N, CA, C and O atoms as a MOPAC input file, in Angstrom:
PM7 MOZYME 1SCF
protein

 N      2.44300 1     9.70600 1     0.91400 1
 C      1.20300 1     9.08400 1     1.32100 1
 C      1.00800 1     9.38900 1     2.79800 1
 O      1.89900 1     9.14500 1     3.61000 1
 N     -0.12900 1     9.91000 1     3.13600 1
 C     -0.36600 1    10.30600 1     4.51300 1
 C     -1.68100 1     9.71400 1     5.00500 1
 O     -2.71200 1    10.38700 1     5.02000 1
 N     -1.63200 1     8.46500 1     5.40100 1
 C     -2.79400 1     7.83600 1     6.01100 1
 C     -2.32300 1     6.89400 1     7.10000 1
 O     -1.23700 1     6.32000 1     7.02000 1
 N     -3.14500 1     6.74700 1     8.10400 1
 C     -2.78900 1     5.89400 1     9.23800 1
 C     -3.96200 1     4.99300 1     9.57300 1
 O     -5.12400 1     5.37300 1     9.42300 1
 N     -3.64100 1     3.81300 1    10.02000 1
 C     -4.64700 1     2.86900 1    10.48400 1
 C     -4.49400 1     2.70100 1    11.99000 1
 O     -3.37800 1     2.70600 1    12.50900 1
 N     -5.58700 1     2.55600 1    12.67300 1
 C     -5.54800 1     2.28500 1    14.10800 1
 C     -5.54900 1     0.77300 1    14.29700 1
 O     -6.50000 1     0.09400 1    13.91000 1
 N     -4.49500 1     0.25700 1    14.88500 1
 C     -4.39800 1    -1.17200 1    15.13800 1
 C     -4.90000 1    -1.49300 1    16.53600 1
 O     -4.67100 1    -0.74100 1    17.48400 1
 N     -5.58000 1    -2.60800 1    16.64500 1
 C     -5.97700 1    -3.13300 1    17.94500 1
 C     -4.75800 1    -3.84900 1    18.51600 1
 O     -4.30500 1    -4.82900 1    17.92500 1
 N     -4.21200 1    -3.39900 1    19.64000 1
 C     -2.98900 1    -4.00400 1    20.18500 1
 C     -3.08400 1    -5.51800 1    20.38200 1
 O     -2.07400 1    -6.21700 1    20.30800 1
 N     -4.27500 1    -6.01800 1    20.63000 1
 C     -4.44000 1    -7.45800 1    20.83600 1
 C     -4.42600 1    -8.24200 1    19.53200 1
 O     -4.21700 1    -9.45500 1    19.54300 1
 N     -4.64300 1    -7.56900 1    18.41100 1
 C     -4.73800 1    -8.25500 1    17.12300 1
 C     -3.85400 1    -7.62400 1    16.05300 1
 O     -4.07200 1    -7.84900 1    14.86300 1
 N     -2.87400 1    -6.84700 1    16.45500 1
 C     -2.09900 1    -6.07100 1    15.48400 1
 C     -1.37700 1    -6.94700 1    14.46300 1
 O     -1.32600 1    -6.59100 1    13.28600 1
 N     -0.81800 1    -8.08300 1    14.88200 1
 C     -0.11300 1    -8.94100 1    13.91900 1
 C     -1.06500 1    -9.47200 1    12.86200 1
 O     -0.74000 1    -9.45400 1    11.67500 1
 N     -2.23500 1    -9.94300 1    13.27200 1
 C     -3.21700 1   -10.45600 1    12.31400 1
 C     -3.72400 1    -9.33700 1    11.41100 1
 O     -3.91700 1    -9.53900 1    10.21200 1
 N     -3.93900 1    -8.15800 1    11.98900 1
 C     -4.40900 1    -7.03400 1    11.18700 1
 C     -3.36800 1    -6.62200 1    10.15500 1
 O     -3.71000 1    -6.36100 1     9.00100 1
 N     -2.10600 1    -6.56000 1    10.55600 1
 C     -1.04100 1    -6.20400 1     9.61900 1
 C     -0.89800 1    -7.25900 1     8.52600 1
 O     -0.70300 1    -6.91800 1     7.35900 1
 N     -0.99200 1    -8.53000 1     8.89100 1
 C     -0.91100 1    -9.59700 1     7.89000 1
 C     -2.05000 1    -9.47100 1     6.88300 1
 O     -1.83200 1    -9.59900 1     5.67800 1
 N     -3.25800 1    -9.22400 1     7.36800 1
 C     -4.40400 1    -9.06200 1     6.47300 1
 C     -4.22600 1    -7.85100 1     5.56800 1
 O     -4.58100 1    -7.89800 1     4.39000 1
 N     -3.68000 1    -6.76700 1     6.10900 1
 C     -3.44300 1    -5.56700 1     5.30100 1
 C     -2.41700 1    -5.84400 1     4.21100 1
 O     -2.59700 1    -5.41700 1     3.07100 1
 N     -1.34500 1    -6.55300 1     4.54700 1
 C     -0.31800 1    -6.88300 1     3.55500 1
 C     -0.91900 1    -7.73800 1     2.44500 1
 O     -0.66800 1    -7.48900 1     1.26600 1
 N     -1.70700 1    -8.73600 1     2.81100 1
 C     -2.32700 1    -9.60700 1     1.80700 1
 C     -3.26300 1    -8.80200 1     0.91200 1
 O     -3.20500 1    -8.92200 1    -0.31200 1
 N     -4.12000 1    -7.98600 1     1.51000 1
 C     -5.07000 1    -7.19400 1     0.72200 1
 C     -4.35500 1    -6.22300 1    -0.20900 1
 O     -4.72300 1    -6.10100 1    -1.37800 1
 N     -3.33400 1    -5.53000 1     0.29900 1
 C     -2.59900 1    -4.57600 1    -0.53400 1
 C     -1.81800 1    -5.28000 1    -1.63900 1
 O     -1.72300 1    -4.76200 1    -2.75200 1
 N     -1.26200 1    -6.44500 1    -1.34800 1
 C     -0.53700 1    -7.20000 1    -2.37300 1
 C     -1.48000 1    -7.63100 1    -3.48700 1
 O     -1.13800 1    -7.52500 1    -4.66500 1
 N     -2.65400 1    -8.11100 1    -3.12700 1
 C     -3.61900 1    -8.53000 1    -4.15000 1
 C     -4.12700 1    -7.33500 1    -4.95600 1
 O     -4.36200 1    -7.45400 1    -6.15800 1
 N     -4.29600 1    -6.19000 1    -4.30500 1
 C     -4.69300 1    -4.98100 1    -5.03200 1
 C     -3.59600 1    -4.56500 1    -6.00700 1
 O     -3.88200 1    -4.17000 1    -7.13700 1
 N     -2.33800 1    -4.65400 1    -5.56900 1
 C     -1.21800 1    -4.32800 1    -6.45200 1
 C     -1.12700 1    -5.33100 1    -7.59500 1
 O     -0.84900 1    -4.95300 1    -8.73200 1
 N     -1.36200 1    -6.62300 1    -7.29700 1
 C     -1.34200 1    -7.65200 1    -8.34800 1
 C     -2.38000 1    -7.32700 1    -9.42700 1
 O     -2.08900 1    -7.42400 1   -10.62000 1
 N     -3.58000 1    -6.94600 1    -9.01100 1
 C     -4.63000 1    -6.59000 1    -9.96200 1
 C     -4.21600 1    -5.37600 1   -10.78800 1
 O     -4.42800 1    -5.35000 1   -12.00000 1
 N     -3.63200 1    -4.37800 1   -10.14500 1
 C     -3.18300 1    -3.17500 1   -10.84300 1
 C     -2.13200 1    -3.51100 1   -11.89200 1
 O     -2.20300 1    -3.02900 1   -13.02300 1
 N     -1.15600 1    -4.33800 1   -11.51800 1
 C     -0.10000 1    -4.73100 1   -12.46000 1
 C     -0.69800 1    -5.55200 1   -13.60000 1
 O     -0.29100 1    -5.39000 1   -14.75000 1
 N     -1.65100 1    -6.42600 1   -13.30200 1
 C     -2.29900 1    -7.22200 1   -14.35000 1
 C     -3.01600 1    -6.31600 1   -15.34700 1
 O     -2.92600 1    -6.52200 1   -16.55700 1
 N     -3.72300 1    -5.32000 1   -14.83900 1
 C     -4.43400 1    -4.38400 1   -15.72500 1
 C     -3.44200 1    -3.59600 1   -16.58600 1
 O     -3.69700 1    -3.35900 1   -17.76700 1
 N     -2.32100 1    -3.19300 1   -16.00200 1
 C     -1.27900 1    -2.51500 1   -16.77900 1
 C     -0.73200 1    -3.43500 1   -17.86000 1
 O     -0.51800 1    -3.01300 1   -18.99600 1
 N     -0.50600 1    -4.69400 1   -17.50200 1
 C      0.01900 1    -5.65900 1   -18.47400 1
 C     -0.97600 1    -5.88300 1   -19.61000 1
 O     -0.57600 1    -6.07300 1   -20.75800 1
 N     -2.26800 1    -5.86000 1   -19.29200 1
 C     -3.28200 1    -6.00700 1   -20.34000 1
 C     -3.18100 1    -4.87900 1   -21.35800 1
 O     -3.40900 1    -5.09200 1   -22.54900 1
 N     -2.84300 1    -3.68600 1   -20.89600 1
 C     -2.73500 1    -2.51900 1   -21.77300 1
 C     -1.36900 1    -2.46400 1   -22.45900 1
 O     -1.28700 1    -2.22600 1   -23.66400 1
 N     -0.30400 1    -2.68400 1   -21.69800 1
 C      1.05700 1    -2.49400 1   -22.21100 1
 C      1.63900 1    -3.73800 1   -22.86300 1
 O      2.59300 1    -3.64100 1   -23.63500 1
 N      1.08200 1    -4.89800 1   -22.56700 1
 C      1.57700 1    -6.13500 1   -23.15000 1
 C      2.77600 1    -6.68700 1   -22.39300 1
 O      3.27500 1    -6.08600 1   -21.44200 1
 N      3.22100 1    -7.85900 1   -22.85400 1
 C      4.34200 1    -8.50200 1   -22.17200 1
 C      5.54100 1    -8.74500 1   -23.08700 1
 O      6.47100 1    -9.46100 1   -22.71700 1
 N      5.51900 1    -8.15500 1   -24.27000 1
 C      6.65600 1    -8.31500 1   -25.18500 1
 C      7.87000 1    -7.52500 1   -24.70500 1
 O      9.00400 1    -7.99300 1   -24.80400 1
 N      7.62700 1    -6.34200 1   -24.19100 1
 C      8.69300 1    -5.48100 1   -23.65800 1
 C      8.28800 1    -5.08800 1   -22.24300 1
 O      7.36600 1    -4.29700 1   -22.04600 1
 N      8.98100 1    -5.64500 1   -21.27000 1
 C      8.62100 1    -5.39600 1   -19.87300 1
 C      9.41000 1    -4.25100 1   -19.24100 1
 O      9.56700 1    -4.20700 1   -18.02100 1
 N      9.90500 1    -3.33100 1   -20.05800 1
 C     10.63300 1    -2.19300 1   -19.48700 1
 C      9.72100 1    -1.36100 1   -18.58600 1
 O     10.18300 1    -0.80800 1   -17.58800 1
 N      8.44100 1    -1.26400 1   -18.92100 1
 C      7.48200 1    -0.54800 1   -18.07700 1
 C      7.40000 1    -1.20800 1   -16.70000 1
 O      7.30900 1    -0.52900 1   -15.67700 1
 N      7.43300 1    -2.54000 1   -16.69300 1
 C      7.36300 1    -3.28700 1   -15.43500 1
 C      8.62500 1    -3.06300 1   -14.60400 1
 O      8.55800 1    -2.85000 1   -13.39400 1
 N      9.77400 1    -3.11600 1   -15.27700 1
 C     11.04300 1    -2.88700 1   -14.57500 1
 C     11.09400 1    -1.48700 1   -13.97200 1
 O     11.57700 1    -1.30900 1   -12.85300 1
 N     10.59600 1    -0.49200 1   -14.70900 1
 C     10.55300 1     0.88200 1   -14.19400 1
 C      9.62900 1     0.98600 1   -12.98100 1
 O      9.95300 1     1.65500 1   -11.99900 1
 N      8.48400 1     0.32400 1   -13.05700 1
 C      7.53200 1     0.33800 1   -11.94700 1
 C      8.14000 1    -0.30500 1   -10.70200 1
 O      8.01100 1     0.22600 1    -9.59900 1
 N      8.79700 1    -1.43700 1   -10.88100 1
 C      9.43400 1    -2.12200 1    -9.74700 1
 C     10.52500 1    -1.23900 1    -9.14200 1
 O     10.63600 1    -1.12800 1    -7.92100 1
 N     11.32000 1    -0.61700 1    -9.99700 1
 C     12.39900 1     0.25000 1    -9.51500 1
 C     11.83700 1     1.39300 1    -8.66900 1
 O     12.37600 1     1.71000 1    -7.60900 1
 N     10.75600 1     2.00700 1    -9.14200 1
 C     10.13700 1     3.09800 1    -8.38100 1
 C      9.55200 1     2.59700 1    -7.06700 1
 O      9.64500 1     3.28000 1    -6.04700 1
 N      8.94900 1     1.41200 1    -7.08400 1
 C      8.37300 1     0.83900 1    -5.86300 1
 C      9.45800 1     0.58400 1    -4.82200 1
 O      9.25300 1     0.83800 1    -3.63600 1
 N     10.60900 1     0.08300 1    -5.26000 1
 C     11.72500 1    -0.16500 1    -4.34400 1
 C     12.25300 1     1.15700 1    -3.79900 1
 O     12.54200 1     1.26100 1    -2.60700 1
 N     12.38100 1     2.17200 1    -4.65800 1
 C     12.86900 1     3.48000 1    -4.20500 1
 C     11.95500 1     4.06800 1    -3.13300 1
 O     12.42800 1     4.62000 1    -2.14000 1
 N     10.65300 1     3.94600 1    -3.33900 1
 C      9.69900 1     4.44700 1    -2.34900 1
 C      9.86700 1     3.68500 1    -1.03800 1
 O      9.86000 1     4.28100 1     0.03900 1
 N     10.01700 1     2.37200 1    -1.13500 1
 C     10.19200 1     1.54600 1     0.06100 1
 C     11.44100 1     1.88900 1     0.83800 1
 O     11.45200 1     1.81800 1     2.06700 1
 N     12.49800 1     2.26400 1     0.12800 1
 C     13.75100 1     2.62400 1     0.80000 1
 C     13.59200 1     3.88500 1     1.63700 1
 O     14.34700 1     4.09500 1     2.58700 1
 N     12.63400 1     4.71100 1     1.30200 1
 C     12.41700 1     5.94000 1     2.04500 1
 C     11.47600 1     5.78400 1     3.23000 1
 O     11.13700 1     6.76400 1     3.89300 1
 N     11.05600 1     4.55400 1     3.49600 1
 C     10.12100 1     4.29300 1     4.58400 1
 C     10.80700 1     4.42200 1     5.93900 1
 O     11.93100 1     3.95500 1     6.12700 1
 N     10.13100 1     5.04800 1     6.86000 1
 C     10.64800 1     5.19000 1     8.22900 1
 C      9.53000 1     4.81800 1     9.19300 1
 O      8.41000 1     5.31700 1     9.08600 1
 N      9.84500 1     3.94100 1    10.12900 1
 C      8.86700 1     3.56600 1    11.15700 1
 C      8.99400 1     4.52300 1    12.34000 1
 O     10.09000 1     4.96800 1    12.68000 1
 N      7.87800 1     4.82600 1    12.94800 1
 C      7.88000 1     5.72700 1    14.09900 1
 C      7.97800 1     4.93500 1    15.39700 1
 O      7.43400 1     3.83700 1    15.51100 1
 N      8.66800 1     5.49800 1    16.35800 1
 C      8.75800 1     4.94200 1    17.71000 1
 C      9.40100 1     3.56100 1    17.77900 1
 O      9.01600 1     2.73800 1    18.60900 1
 N     10.37900 1     3.30300 1    16.91000 1
 C     11.13900 1     2.05000 1    16.97900 1
 C     12.62300 1     2.38100 1    16.89300 1
 O     13.00900 1     3.44600 1    16.41200 1
 N     13.44100 1     1.46000 1    17.36300 1
 C     14.88600 1     1.68200 1    17.33100 1
 C     15.38900 1     1.67900 1    15.89100 1
 O     14.72900 1     1.16000 1    14.99000 1
 N     16.55500 1     2.26000 1    15.68900 1
 C     17.16400 1     2.29400 1    14.35500 1
 C     17.37400 1     0.88200 1    13.83400 1
 O     17.14500 1     0.61300 1    12.65500 1
 N     17.81200 1    -0.02700 1    14.71300 1
 C     18.06700 1    -1.40800 1    14.30300 1
 C     16.78100 1    -2.09100 1    13.84100 1
 O     16.75900 1    -2.75500 1    12.80500 1
 N     15.71300 1    -1.92100 1    14.61600 1
 C     14.43500 1    -2.52800 1    14.23100 1
 C     13.91000 1    -1.88900 1    12.95700 1
 O     13.36100 1    -2.58000 1    12.09800 1
 N     14.07200 1    -0.57700 1    12.82600 1
 C     13.61300 1     0.11600 1    11.63400 1
 C     14.34300 1    -0.40800 1    10.40900 1
 O     13.71200 1    -0.71100 1     9.39600 1
 N     15.66700 1    -0.52000 1    10.48600 1
 C     16.45600 1    -1.00800 1     9.34800 1
 C     16.06100 1    -2.43000 1     8.99300 1
 O     15.90000 1    -2.75400 1     7.81600 1
 N     15.90400 1    -3.27600 1     9.99200 1
 C     15.50900 1    -4.66300 1     9.76000 1
 C     14.11500 1    -4.73700 1     9.14100 1
 O     13.87400 1    -5.53800 1     8.23700 1
 N     13.21100 1    -3.91000 1     9.62400 1
 C     11.84400 1    -3.90000 1     9.10400 1
 C     11.79300 1    -3.40300 1     7.66900 1
 O     11.08200 1    -3.96900 1     6.83800 1
 N     12.54200 1    -2.35000 1     7.37400 1
 C     12.58400 1    -1.83300 1     5.99900 1
 C     13.18100 1    -2.88000 1     5.06800 1
 O     12.68000 1    -3.08700 1     3.96300 1
 N     14.24700 1    -3.54200 1     5.50900 1
 C     14.86400 1    -4.59800 1     4.70200 1
 C     13.84300 1    -5.70600 1     4.40400 1
 O     13.74600 1    -6.17200 1     3.26900 1
 N     13.08800 1    -6.12200 1     5.41900 1
 C     12.05600 1    -7.14000 1     5.22700 1
 C     10.98900 1    -6.64200 1     4.25500 1
 O     10.54400 1    -7.38600 1     3.38200 1
 N     10.58400 1    -5.38900 1     4.40600 1
 C      9.59800 1    -4.81300 1     3.49900 1
 C     10.07000 1    -4.80700 1     2.05700 1
 O      9.29900 1    -5.10700 1     1.14600 1
 N     11.34700 1    -4.46400 1     1.84500 1
 C     11.90100 1    -4.45800 1     0.48700 1
 C     11.98300 1    -5.86900 1    -0.07800 1
 O     11.76000 1    -6.07200 1    -1.27100 1
 N     12.29900 1    -6.84100 1     0.76500 1
 C     12.29900 1    -8.23600 1     0.31800 1
 C     10.88900 1    -8.65800 1    -0.09600 1
 O     10.71600 1    -9.39200 1    -1.06900 1
 N      9.88700 1    -8.19400 1     0.64500 1
 C      8.50000 1    -8.50400 1     0.30600 1
 C      8.10500 1    -7.86000 1    -1.02200 1
 O      7.43600 1    -8.49000 1    -1.84100 1
 N      8.51400 1    -6.61200 1    -1.23800 1
 C      8.22800 1    -5.93100 1    -2.50700 1
 C      8.88900 1    -6.68200 1    -3.65600 1
 O      8.26000 1    -6.91500 1    -4.68800 1
 N     10.14700 1    -7.06000 1    -3.48500 1
 C     10.86900 1    -7.79100 1    -4.52500 1
 C     10.18600 1    -9.12000 1    -4.83000 1
 O      9.99600 1    -9.46500 1    -5.99700 1
 N      9.81700 1    -9.86600 1    -3.79600 1
 C      9.15300 1   -11.16200 1    -3.99100 1
 C      7.81200 1   -10.98300 1    -4.70100 1
 O      7.46900 1   -11.76500 1    -5.58700 1
 N      7.05800 1    -9.95900 1    -4.31700 1
 C      5.76800 1    -9.71500 1    -4.95600 1
 C      5.95100 1    -9.39200 1    -6.43300 1
 O      5.24100 1    -9.93600 1    -7.27800 1
 N      6.89700 1    -8.51200 1    -6.75000 1
 C      7.10700 1    -8.14400 1    -8.14700 1
 C      7.61400 1    -9.32000 1    -8.97700 1
 O      7.25300 1    -9.44400 1   -10.14800 1
 N      8.43500 1   -10.17500 1    -8.39900 1
 C      8.88700 1   -11.35900 1    -9.14400 1
 C      7.71300 1   -12.29500 1    -9.41600 1
 O      7.63000 1   -12.89100 1   -10.49000 1
 N      6.81300 1   -12.42500 1    -8.45800 1
 C      5.60200 1   -13.21600 1    -8.66600 1
 C      4.73500 1   -12.59000 1    -9.75600 1
 O      4.19800 1   -13.29600 1   -10.61000 1
 N      4.60100 1   -11.26700 1    -9.72600 1
 C      3.82700 1   -10.57300 1   -10.75800 1
 C      4.45200 1   -10.79100 1   -12.13400 1
 O      3.74200 1   -11.03000 1   -13.11100 1
 N      5.79000 1   -10.71000 1   -12.21000 1
 C      6.48900 1   -10.90500 1   -13.48500 1
 C      6.17600 1   -12.29100 1   -14.05300 1
 O      5.86300 1   -12.42900 1   -15.23600 1
 N      6.26300 1   -13.31100 1   -13.20400 1
 C      5.95800 1   -14.67600 1   -13.67200 1
 C      4.53100 1   -14.75300 1   -14.19600 1
 O      4.27300 1   -15.39300 1   -15.21600 1
 N      3.60200 1   -14.10000 1   -13.49700 1
 C      2.21700 1   -14.09600 1   -13.94300 1
 C      2.04400 1   -13.42000 1   -15.29400 1
 O      1.26300 1   -13.88200 1   -16.12600 1
 N      2.76400 1   -12.33500 1   -15.51600 1
 C      2.69400 1   -11.63400 1   -16.80200 1
 C      3.27000 1   -12.50900 1   -17.90700 1
 O      2.67800 1   -12.62200 1   -18.98000 1
 N      4.41200 1   -13.12600 1   -17.65600 1
 C      5.07100 1   -13.94100 1   -18.67200 1
 C      4.29000 1   -15.21000 1   -18.98500 1
 O      4.37700 1   -15.72200 1   -20.10100 1
 N      3.53300 1   -15.72500 1   -18.03100 1
 C      2.72000 1   -16.91700 1   -18.27300 1
 C      1.60400 1   -16.63900 1   -19.26300 1
 O      1.03700 1   -17.57100 1   -19.83300 1
 N      1.28100 1   -15.36600 1   -19.47800 1
 C      0.23500 1   -14.99800 1   -20.42800 1
 C      0.67300 1   -15.17400 1   -21.87000 1
 O     -0.16200 1   -15.14000 1   -22.77300 1
 N      1.98200 1   -15.36500 1   -22.11000 1
 C      2.49300 1   -15.46900 1   -23.48600 1
 C      1.90700 1   -16.65600 1   -24.20900 1
 O      2.22900 1   -16.89000 1   -25.37400 1

């Protein structure tokens, strides 16, 4: 994926938070649409999707930050991906 956003230095935290929320909700909608097609009896498709999402996240590298901050940030990002997917899973299973 090769796209960049220009952050306003005075509002970067709020902008990043808004981006995370918007992207999470877009991903939630995507997973819901997949669940509508694939069903919730066998969630192997969901497990495969989560596994691929985590693998992609592990390959993330931040520019112009120390190795320690990069590792900590990637770890936080992976925790966020895991939490989002667990929330999505509960939403899929509630449809039963």
